[in-house]
N, C-alpha and C positions, 0 to 999 in steps of 0.2 A: 504494499499499500504506500502511496506517495506521502512524503512528509508534508506537514501543513505549510511550510514555506514554499514548497514546490507547487502546491495547489494555488497559493496566492499569486505566484508568478504566472501560472497557467491562465488565470483569469485576467492577467494584464495589470494587476496592481502591484506596486513596489512597496514592500514593508518599510516602515519608518524605523528610526533608531530608538523608538519609545520602549516602554517597559514590557509591552506584549511581544517583543521580538526575542527569539531564542538567542542565547549567548553565541552559538556558532554562527548564526545569521548576522549578528552584530559584528563579529570578527570579520566575516566575509565582506560586509559592507565597508568596514574600516579599510580592509585591504584594497577594495576597489577605489575608495576615495584616495588612498595613498598612491595607488598606481596611476590614477587620473592626474593627480597633482604632479607626479614625477614626469609626466609626459607633456608638461606645459613649458612655454618659453620663460615664464616667470620663475619656475624652479631652476632652470639653467642659469638665468641671470643672478638669482639669489645665491646659488651655489658658487658661481664664478666670483661674485663679490665677496663671499665668505672666504674663499681660498686666497683671493688677492689681499684682503684685510689681514688674514692670518700670516701670510708671507711678509707683508709690509711690516706688521707689528713685530714679528720675530726677526726682521732684518734691521729695521730702523729704530726700534725702541731701545732705551738704555739696557745694557747687558743684564742688570739684575731684574728687569721686568720681563725679559724674554722667557718663554716656557718651552720653545721648540727650536732646536738649533738648525740654522741654515747650512752650517758646515757639514752636517751629516744627512742632509736632504729632507728636512722637515719630516722626521719619522712619525711624530704624533699625527700630523695632518694626513700622511699616507695611511696610517692605521685607521683613522676616522673615515676616510674616503673608502677604504677597503671594506670596513664594517658596513657602511651605507650601501655599497654595491652588493655585498653578500646578503643583505636583507632585501634589497630591491628586486633581485631576480625571483626569489620565491613568492614575494608579494604580487608581482606581475603575473606569475604563473597561476596563483590562486584566483586572481581577478579574471584571467582568461578562462579558467575552468568554469567559473560561475557564469561568464558570458556564454560559453559553449552550452551550458545547461539551459539558459534562457533561449538561445538560438534553437536548440533541439525542440523545446516546447513550441516555439513560434513556427518552426517547420511543420510540426504535426498539425497545428491549428490551420496552417496554410493548406496542407494536404487535404484535410477534411473539408475546408471551404472550397477547394478546387473540385473535389469530387461532387459536392453539392451543386456547384455551378454547372458542372458537366451534365449532371442528371437533369437540372432545370433546362439547360440548353437543348438537350435531346428531346425532352418533353415538348418544348416550344416548337422545335423543328417538326415533330410529328403532328402537332396541332396545325402548323402552317400548311403542311402537306395535305391534311384533311380539308382545310379551308380551300386550298387550291383545287382539289378534286371536286368539292361541292360547287365551286364557282364554274368549273368546266362543265358540270352537269347542267347548271343554269344556262350557260352560254350555248350549250348543245341543244337546248330546248327540252331537256328531260323534265325539268321542273320550271315552269314559268309562273309568273304571278297569277295569271288568269287561271291556269290549271290548279294552282294551290288554292285560290279563292273558291273555285267550283268544288274542289274536294272538301274544303271546310264547310261550305253550304250544305253539301250532301250529308256530311257527318252531323251537322246541326239538325237537319231534318230528321235523320235517323234517331237522334237523341230525343227530339220532341215527340216522335211517333211512339218510342218506347215509353216515354213518360206518360203519354195519353193512355196507352194500354194499361200501364200499371195503375193509373188513377181510376180507370174504368173497372179494373178487377177489384180494387179496394172498395169502390163504391158498391159494386155488386155484392161483395162479401158483407158489407155493412147492412145492405137491404135484406139479405138473407138472414142476418142475425135479428133484425127488428121484427121479422114476420113470425 
C-alpha cells in the first residue's frame, strides 16, 4: 500500500513543512530546498565571496588574527569546501530520487488520461461514422421528411384506433356490470 505522502503527491498536492508532515518527508523537502538553493547563481556568488573574504583575511590581516595559513594552501578552507561538496552530492541525489518518484506518479496519471482520451476519441469517431451513414440514407432518399411525416401520421392513427377500441371495450364491460 502506498505511503500517505505518496498519495498526497499523486493527487497533485505538495505537503507543507507543518506538523502533519512525516519527519522523513520533512528531511526530503529540506534536501530539495538545499539542492535548489545550491543550483542558483546567488549560491555561487555567495560562495565565491566567502572564499575571497577568507583568503583576503588570512593573507592581509595581522598575523595574530589569521586562522588559516596561506603558506600551506588554506587547509581549513579546503577542508570546509570538501565537506560542503561531500554533503552536496548526496543531497542532490536525494532530491533527484524524490523528483523521479513524482515524475513516475505524473507519468501514470498521464497514461490513464491518455487512455481515457483515446477511448473518448474512438467513441466520437464511431458516432460521427453513424451520423454520416444516416445522412447518406437521407440524401439517398431512404428517409425523407415527407416519408417520416407520413409514417408518424400513420402511427398516430394506429394509436388513436387502439385507444378507441380499448375505450369501447371498457365501456362495454362497465355496461355489462351495471345490468
